C-alpha positions in Angstrom: -119.3 -89.2 25.9 -117.6 -92.4 27.0 -118.2 -94.4 30.3 -115.9 -94.8 33.2 -116.4 -97.7 35.6 -119.3 -96.2 37.6 -121.3 -96.4 34.5 -121.1 -100.0 34.5 -122.7 -102.6 37.0 -121.2 -106.0 37.3 -122.9 -108.7 39.1 -120.8 -111.2 41.2 -122.9 -114.1 41.8 -121.8 -115.2 45.2 -121.5 -113.6 48.5 -117.5 -113.5 48.8 -118.0 -113.7 52.7 -119.6 -116.8 52.8 -117.7 -119.7 54.6 -116.4 -122.1 52.0 -118.6 -125.2 51.6 -116.0 -127.6 50.3 -112.7 -128.8 51.6 -110.7 -125.8 49.9 -112.8 -123.0 48.5 -116.5 -123.0 47.4 -117.5 -122.9 43.8 -119.6 -119.7 42.7 -122.1 -119.7 39.8 -119.5 -117.9 37.5 -117.3 -121.1 37.6 -114.6 -119.7 39.9 -113.7 -120.6 43.3 -114.1 -118.3 46.3 -111.6 -118.8 49.0 -111.2 -118.1 52.5 -107.8 -116.7 53.9 -107.2 -120.2 55.5 -107.5 -121.8 51.8 -105.0 -119.4 50.6 -102.6 -120.3 53.2 -103.4 -124.2 52.5 -102.9 -124.0 48.8 -99.6 -121.6 49.1 -98.0 -123.7 51.9 -98.5 -120.5 54.0 -97.1 -118.4 51.2 -93.8 -120.0 51.0 -92.9 -119.7 47.3 -92.8 -116.1 45.9 -92.5 -116.2 42.2 -93.3 -112.5 41.2 -93.7 -109.0 42.5 -95.1 -105.8 41.3 -95.6 -102.4 42.8 -98.9 -103.3 44.4 -98.9 -107.1 44.6 -96.9 -110.3 45.1 -97.4 -113.5 43.3 -97.1 -116.9 45.1 -97.2 -120.2 43.7 -100.3 -122.4 44.6 -100.9 -126.1 44.6 -104.1 -127.3 43.5 -105.8 -130.7 43.1 -103.3 -133.3 41.7 -100.6 -131.6 39.8 -102.4 -128.4 39.1 -100.6 -125.1 39.6 -101.9 -121.5 40.1 -100.4 -118.1 40.6 -101.9 -116.3 43.7 -101.8 -112.6 43.1 -102.0 -111.0 46.7 -102.9 -107.3 46.5 -101.1 -105.0 49.0 -103.6 -104.2 51.9 -105.0 -100.5 51.4 -108.5 -99.0 50.6 -107.1 -97.5 47.2 -105.5 -100.8 46.0 -108.3 -102.8 46.9 -110.5 -100.7 44.3 -107.8 -101.8 41.8 -108.4 -105.4 42.9 -112.1 -105.1 42.5 -111.8 -103.6 38.9 -109.5 -106.6 37.9 -111.9 -109.2 39.7 -115.0 -108.0 38.1 -113.5 -107.8 34.9 -111.8 -111.4 34.9 -115.2 -112.8 36.1 -116.5 -111.8 32.8 -113.7 -112.5 30.4 -113.1 -115.8 28.8 -110.8 -116.0 25.9 -107.8 -118.3 24.8 -105.4 -115.3 24.9 -106.3 -113.8 28.3 -105.4 -115.1 31.4 -107.9 -117.5 33.1 -109.2 -116.6 36.6 -109.5 -119.7 38.7 -110.6 -118.1 42.1 -110.4 -115.3 44.4 -110.4 -114.0 47.9 -112.3 -110.7 49.0 -112.9 -109.6 52.4 -115.2 -106.7 51.1 -112.8 -104.1 53.0 -109.4 -103.9 51.9 -108.0 -107.1 51.1 -108.0 -109.0 47.9 -106.4 -111.9 46.2 -106.8 -113.5 42.5 -105.9 -117.1 41.7 -104.8 -117.1 38.2 -103.7 -119.9 36.0 -100.0 -120.7 36.1 -97.9 -119.9 32.9 -94.5 -121.5 33.1 -92.9 -119.7 30.5 -93.1 -116.4 32.5 -93.7 -113.1 30.9 -92.6 -111.7 27.2 -90.4 -109.2 28.5 -88.3 -111.8 30.4 -88.3 -114.0 27.5 -87.1 -111.1 25.2 -84.7 -109.1 27.4 -83.1 -111.8 29.7 -79.4 -112.9 29.0 -80.6 -116.4 28.8 -79.0 -118.5 25.8 -82.7 -119.4 24.8 -83.8 -117.1 22.0 -87.7 -116.7 21.3 -87.7 -117.8 17.6 -89.3 -115.5 15.0 -92.3 -117.9 14.4 -93.2 -117.5 18.0 -92.7 -114.0 17.7 -95.4 -113.2 15.1 -97.7 -115.8 16.7 -97.6 -113.9 19.9 -98.3 -110.5 18.2 -101.1 -112.1 16.3 -102.7 -113.7 19.6 -102.1 -110.4 21.6 -104.1 -108.5 19.0 -106.9 -111.0 19.1 -107.1 -110.6 22.8 -107.3 -106.7 22.4 -109.7 -107.2 19.6 -112.0 -109.1 22.1 -112.0 -106.8 25.1 -112.4 -103.7 22.5 -115.1 -105.1 20.3 -116.4 -108.4 21.1 -117.5 -108.3 24.7 -120.1 -106.4 26.6 -119.5 -104.0 28.0 -116.1 -103.2 26.0 -112.9 -102.7 27.9 -109.8 -100.4 27.4 -107.0 -102.4 29.0 -104.8 -99.4 29.8 -101.6 -101.0 30.4 -100.3 -103.0 27.3 -96.9 -104.1 27.7 -94.5 -107.0 27.4 -94.6 -107.9 31.0 -98.4 -108.1 31.0 -98.0 -110.8 28.2 -97.7 -114.3 29.9 -96.6 -117.3 28.0 -98.0 -120.8 28.4 -95.7 -124.0 28.0 -96.2 -123.7 24.2 -95.3 -119.9 24.0 -99.0 -118.9 23.6 -99.8 -115.6 24.6 -102.1 -114.6 27.6 -102.9 -111.0 28.3 -102.9 -110.2 32.0 -103.2 -107.4 34.6 -106.5 -105.5 34.1 -106.0 -103.5 37.1 -105.7 -100.3 35.0 -108.6 -101.1 32.7 -111.5 -98.8 32.1 -115.0 -100.1 31.2 -117.5 -98.4 28.9 -119.3 -98.9 25.7 -117.5 -96.3 23.6 -114.1 -96.0 22.3 -113.5 -93.0 24.3 -113.3 -93.1 28.4 -113.6 -90.0 30.1 -110.6 -89.4 32.7 -111.3 -89.9 36.4 -112.7 -87.2 38.6 -110.0 -85.1 39.8 -109.1 -85.2 43.5 -110.4 -81.5 45.2 -106.9 -81.6 47.0 -104.5 -82.7 44.3 -106.2 -81.3 41.2 -104.4 -83.9 39.4 -105.8 -87.0 37.4 -104.2 -90.4 38.4 -102.7 -91.6 35.1 -102.1 -95.1 34.1 -99.7 -96.8 31.9 -95.9 -97.7 31.9 -92.8 -95.4 30.7 -92.1 -96.3 27.1 -95.6 -97.8 26.3 -98.0 -94.9 27.2 -99.8 -93.1 24.5 -98.2 -89.5 24.4 -101.6 -88.3 23.6 -103.1 -89.8 26.7 -100.2 -88.0 28.7 -101.2 -84.8 27.1 -104.9 -85.0 27.8 -105.8 -87.7 30.6 -108.3 -89.0 28.4 -108.0 -93.0 27.7 -109.3 -94.7 24.5 -109.0 -97.9 22.8 -106.2 -96.3 20.7 -103.9 -96.1 23.9 -104.0 -99.9 23.8 -103.1 -100.1 20.1 -100.2 -97.7 20.9 -99.0 -100.1 23.7 -99.3 -103.1 21.1 -97.4 -101.1 18.6 -94.5 -100.7 21.2 -94.6 -104.6 22.0 -94.2 -105.3 18.2 -91.3 -103.2 18.0 -89.9 -105.3 21.1 -90.7 -108.5 19.3 -88.7 -107.4 16.1 -85.8 -105.6 17.6 -85.2 -107.5 20.9 -84.8 -104.2 22.4 -86.4 -102.9 25.5 -89.3 -100.1 25.4 -86.9 -97.9 27.4 -83.1 -98.6 27.3 -81.9 -99.6 30.6 -78.7 -98.0 30.1 -79.3 -94.4 28.3 -83.1 -94.2 29.1 -84.0 -93.8 25.6 -87.3 -94.8 24.3 -87.6 -97.6 21.6 -90.3 -95.4 19.7 -87.8 -92.7 19.1 -84.7 -95.2 18.2 -87.2 -96.8 15.7 -88.6 -93.5 14.4 -86.4 -93.0 11.3 -87.1 -96.4 10.1 -90.8 -96.5 10.7 -91.1 -93.0 8.8 -89.3 -94.9 5.8 -91.8 -97.6 6.1 -94.8 -95.6 6.0 -93.5 -93.6 3.1 -95.0 -95.0 0.0 -92.4 -93.3 -2.1 -89.4 -94.8 -0.4 -88.1 -98.3 -1.1 -86.9 -99.4 2.2 -83.5 -101.0 2.2 -83.2 -104.6 3.3 -80.1 -103.6 5.0 -81.8 -101.0 7.2 -84.4 -103.4 8.3 -82.1 -106.1 9.1 -80.0 -103.7 11.3 -83.1 -103.2 13.4 -84.0 -106.7 13.7 -82.8 -108.5 16.8 -79.2 -109.5 16.2 -79.7 -112.9 17.8 -82.3 -113.8 14.8 -79.8 -112.9 11.9 -78.4 -116.6 11.9 -82.0 -117.9 11.2 -83.6 -117.7 7.8 -86.3 -115.1 8.2 -88.4 -113.7 5.6 -87.7 -110.1 5.4 -91.1 -109.1 4.0 -92.5 -110.4 7.2 -90.4 -108.2 9.2 -91.3 -105.2 6.9 -95.1 -106.1 7.6 -94.5 -106.2 11.5 -92.8 -102.7 11.3 -95.7 -101.6 9.3 -98.2 -102.5 11.7 -96.0 -100.9 14.6 -95.6 -97.7 12.6 -99.4 -97.4 12.1 -100.4 -98.4 15.8 -98.1 -95.4 17.2 -99.1 -92.7 14.9 -100.5 -89.3 16.0 -103.1 -88.4 16.2 -104.8 -91.5 17.6 -107.5 -91.3 15.0 -105.0 -92.3 12.3 -104.2 -95.7 14.1 -106.1 -98.9 13.2 -108.8 -100.9 15.1 -107.5 -104.1 16.7 -109.6 -105.9 14.2 -107.8 -104.1 11.5 -104.4 -104.9 12.7 -105.6 -108.8 13.0 -106.5 -108.7 9.5 -103.5 -107.1 8.0 -101.3 -109.8 9.9 -103.1 -112.7 8.7 -103.4 -111.4 5.2 -99.8 -110.3 4.9 -98.1 -113.2 6.9 -99.7 -116.3 5.4 -97.5 -118.7 7.5 -99.9 -117.6 10.6 -102.7 -119.7 9.3 -100.4 -122.6 8.9 -99.1 -122.1 12.3 -102.7 -122.8 13.7 -103.4 -119.2 14.4 -106.0 -118.3 11.9 -108.8 -116.0 12.7 -112.2 -116.8 14.3 -110.9 -118.0 18.0 
């Protein structure tokens, strides 16, 4: 059936234990720089500025040549997490797309320590932009543009690169924003690689008898939680949740009551999908981020975004559209996307 990572052979074109040939790092055939640990200490001023952290990594500001900046992602030292690092490294070495974060360099001790130097995105991630208490509100134009750019990134990894990739953890905190609020999909540590839409679950540990699941609360496909079988449609589900966040301004899981956004939105989404029901504009406006109500927004665009979200989170997964179908729907039903310089074909 589908393939998991051990079905695929990537070839890293340089020996990562080689000493750097230039002052800071050595350029590999793949166009990224292989760094030594001393190099990393130099470009981060001895890891002096922490700009982000996760469960398995810390991110530091890096100063490159001139005024250029980078974000150094340092993985926690362990054999298991080193394997996650290797997955992400091998994928990013072969991915080039305007809406996927760019790999600038890496450090790999070939044992249990690894770091990724990524392009620095000054606007942070989408989750912060949508849910922080900042007075700066992400405009509607930017929100529909981000949705369209994100689905193009997903379309690329699902349908246009070889071998094809399932990201496995599509969520708003994995969508970075550049200075112009363009989308950059990041964090491929949970990704699965194979040539079909289905990816078999990893082999169960003889001791635990459990499959290690991937994903994040509020974004994870219920079908995947039930079966442990990952597929492209789990990425589509995560995208649908992100679209609901973009429309509503609400978090995927409520910080107060712990209620999931997909459950809160369910009644309205059922109306949207029911061709026999004329959805009241007031119902749509009640779901819309209240910070956007002061702006002049085309309510049909909001309905289109909600319709796309509803289709993306449908069960069973076979009823969900492909990434290319979603992209086509958005550009056809939200004509302003083409005027915003977001036309298809990137």
